[in-house]
C-alpha positions, 0 to 999 in steps of 0.5 A: 183575061179570065178572072175567077169571081167577084166579091162585094167589098162592104155595104158602103161600097155595094155598088162596087165589086172587086174582081180577083184573078186566080193565082196558080202555083207551079210546082216541080223539081228545082234541085239538080246535080248540076247548075245546068240541071237546075236551069233546065228545071227553071225553064220547064217551070217557066214554060208551064207558067207562061201557058198559065198566063196565056190562059188568063191566070197569074202563075206563081213560079218559085223556081224563077223567083229564087233561081240564082240564090242556090246555096245562099240559104238553107234548103229548109228556108226555101222549102218552108218559104215555097210552102207558104207561097203555095198556101196563098194561091188558088190552085197548083200545077204539078210538072212532070217529074214532081214526084221525084222532088222532096219539095214538090211531094210536100207541096202535093201533100199541102194541096191535099190538106188544103183541098186545093185544086191541082193539075198533075201534068205527069199523070196522063203522060201528055205531050207538050200540045196536050199539056198546053190544052190541059192547062187552058182547060184547068184555068178555065174551070178555075174561073167558074168558081169562087174563092178557093 
């Protein structure tokens, strides 16, 4: 496992250190015209999230968290809630196609506002093996820095 940094708890526990694993938010399109399209978007996010986990960080995949809740609450609730989850993460990975998603565009802007590290898998038009390498390198780089 790759852990990001250690932090002293307090002077009474100076001999103890707590190690924190990085939590990485997976951002990308969720909504689609059909249930099949939504399922494909969820699977894409899960695929990237699994690579984040294999690299040693914990993925937060909002797509999978609420995959079967479509239509049960307002889009506003989901968008606001996923932004709140993003704020609690150390970094984000943006899936190909993210810029076509209103929610993902808001997440990108929130990362800008918070100076949060992010990996844009669309920018370089990488194929899947190259995306996996980029994810691994991103997680390794994050593990070298303290709290974000």
